[in-house]
C-alpha positions as CSV (number, residue, x, y, z in Angstrom):
1,M,118.9,123.1,100.8
2,G,116.2,123.6,98.0
3,K,112.4,124.3,98.6
4,S,111.2,120.9,97.5
5,K,113.8,118.9,99.7
6,K,112.6,120.9,102.7
7,R,108.9,120.3,101.6
8,I,109.8,116.4,101.4
9,I,111.4,116.3,104.8
10,N,108.6,118.3,106.4
11,K,105.7,115.9,105.0
12,G,107.8,112.9,106.3
13,K,108.0,114.2,109.7
14,N,104.3,114.9,109.8
15,Q,102.8,111.9,108.5
16,Q,104.6,109.5,111.1
17,F,102.4,106.9,113.5
18,A,103.3,107.3,116.9
19,N,103.7,104.2,118.8
20,L,101.2,102.4,116.7
21,T,100.1,98.8,118.3
22,R,99.3,95.7,116.3
23,E,95.6,96.0,117.4
24,E,95.5,99.7,116.5
25,A,96.8,98.8,112.8
26,V,94.0,96.0,112.7
27,K,91.4,98.1,113.3
28,T,92.9,100.8,111.2
29,V,93.3,98.5,108.5
30,A,89.7,97.2,109.1
31,K,88.5,100.6,108.7
32,H,90.1,102.0,106.1
33,L,90.6,98.8,103.5
34,K,87.5,100.1,101.5
35,S,88.8,103.9,101.1
36,D,92.5,104.1,101.8
37,C,94.4,101.0,100.2
38,K,97.1,102.6,100.0
39,E,97.4,102.9,103.8
40,A,95.8,99.6,104.5
41,Y,98.4,98.1,102.4
42,S,101.4,99.4,104.0
43,L,100.1,98.4,107.6
44,I,99.3,94.9,106.4
45,T,102.6,94.5,104.8
46,L,104.4,96.3,107.9
47,F,102.7,94.4,110.8
48,G,102.4,90.9,108.5
49,L,98.9,90.8,109.1
50,T,96.7,88.0,108.5
51,A,92.9,87.8,107.0
52,E,91.5,86.4,109.9
53,E,93.0,89.4,112.3
54,I,91.2,91.9,109.7
55,L,88.5,90.0,109.8
56,E,87.7,89.7,113.4
57,A,88.3,93.6,113.6
58,G,85.1,94.1,111.4
59,A,86.0,94.0,107.7
60,S,83.7,92.5,105.4
61,Y,84.7,89.6,103.5
62,E,84.8,91.1,100.2
63,D,87.1,93.3,101.3
64,V,89.8,91.0,102.5
65,K,88.9,88.8,99.5
66,G,90.1,91.7,97.5
67,M,93.2,91.9,99.4
68,E,94.1,88.4,99.1
69,N,97.3,88.9,97.0
70,I,99.2,90.7,99.9
71,L,97.5,88.6,102.8
72,G,99.3,85.5,101.4
């Protein structure tokens, strides 16, 4: 196995969530909606989160409105 493939596999092993609950996912999305949209997007699609859940977790209306296309 080449060096590149080893790095990719190790990166995947180290960047996994350990038993993430839906409530924790909603809080993480609300916290990272402005700064890390890629992580927020992946959690929204993974858990099927709604705009209402994210707003109740403390995200601003403007941030949630900006993600309207993936929230459905």
